[in-house]
Every structure is written in structure tokens, then in C-alpha cells.
N, C-alpha and C positions, 0 to 999 in steps of 0.2 A: 726321501724314501727310495730304496732300490727296488725296481720292478723288473720282472723277467721280460725277455723279449716278447714281442707280439708278432703274430703271423697274420697276413692279410687274407681275406677270402680268396683273392686271385691266386695266391701261392698254394692254398689248399686245393683249389680247383685244378691247377696244373698238376699237382701230385695225383689227383684222382684221374686225370686224363692219361697219365703215364702208368697208372695201375700200381703205384707203390705199395699200398696196403695189401692188394691182392697177392703181391710177391713176398709179403711178410717184411717189408722194408719201410723205412721212414727217411725223411730228408734230414741228414746230419749236418749241422752247422757248427763248425769248430774254429778256434783261433789258434794259429801256430806262429812261432817266431820265424822271421824271414820276410821275404818280399822286399820291394824297393822302398817301402816306408817303415819297416821295422816289424810289423805284424801282417799276417795274411789270413784270409778266410779260406777254409776248406769246406766245400759244399758238395756232398755226394749222397747217394742212396746207400743206406747201411741198416743193419738190424739194431734195434734199441738195446742198450746195455743197462745193467742194474743201477748205476749211479746217474743216469741221464735225467735231465728235466725233460718231460714229455709234454708237448703242446699239441692239443688235438682239435680237429675241426673237419667237418664234412667226411668223417670216416677215415681221415688221414692223420699222420703224425709227423711232427718236426721234433727232433731231439737235439739237446745241447748238453755236452759233457760238463761235469762239475768244474773242471779247470778253465773252461772257456766262458762259463757263465758270468764271472765278474766283468769281462770285456764286452759282453753283449747286453748289459743291463739297459733297459728302456729302448733297445734297438727294435727296428721294424724289419721283418723278413717279408719280401714281396717277390713277385714275378713280373718281369718286364719284357715286352716285345717291342723291339725297335728295328729300324732299317738295318742296323749292324748285327742284329741277331736277337735271340731270346735267351733269357737267363734269370736265375734267382738272384735277387739283389738284397743288400743289407744297408739300411739307413741307420747309422750308428751315432748317437749323440755324444758318445764317449771319445770318438776319434777327433783329434785336433787337426789332422790333415789326412788326405788320402791321395793315392796316385790316380792317374787318368783311367786305368783299367778297372778301378772299382773293387779290386780284390785285395789291395794292400792298404794299410793305414798305420798311423802313429797315434800315440796317446800323450 
């Protein structure tokens, strides 16, 4: 069974810290062609669109466009803080491989 992506409480907390909803924006997670492994994630603040899947928590929203949704089935969207920096991350069970930067993958 195909399930939509999930968003961790930590990711929603970070969106709240940066005030995304207060600015009328959501975290957009999209998949585009390109990158060193074939596909790449685009993660940015953006206004929700009519055909987006909207995932809500803690008063914040994460949106995924209908074209990207099949690539992100069962994925987990999280926020990570490490020595090398802080960023939103995607754990994608559909990816057969990914590059070291974590923004590019193949299926």
C-alpha cells in the first residue's frame, strides 16, 4: 500500500521556529530530474498550491506537489542538526542509492 510521506515533530518544530506559517508559507518538498544520482530534492519555503498534498502539524505545513508524490511515498521528512550544519532531510525508502550530500538519489 502506498502511503504519503511523514513529517517528524522535529521538522514541524523547526518550521515553527522560523515562522513559516506566520509568513503564509509552507515547506515545499519536491523531486526534480538532475543531480549526481539522477533525481534531486528541492526543499524550500513556498506558498501552498491547489494540487499539493498538505501535511500539517504544530500549526505548520509541509507540501508536496502531485508530480513529486510518487517519488516520496513512505518517505520521512525530518530536520537534522549536525556539526556540518542543520538542514531538512529526507529518508526515502524508494531510493536505491543516494549521493553523499543527501540531496540527490536514484530509483
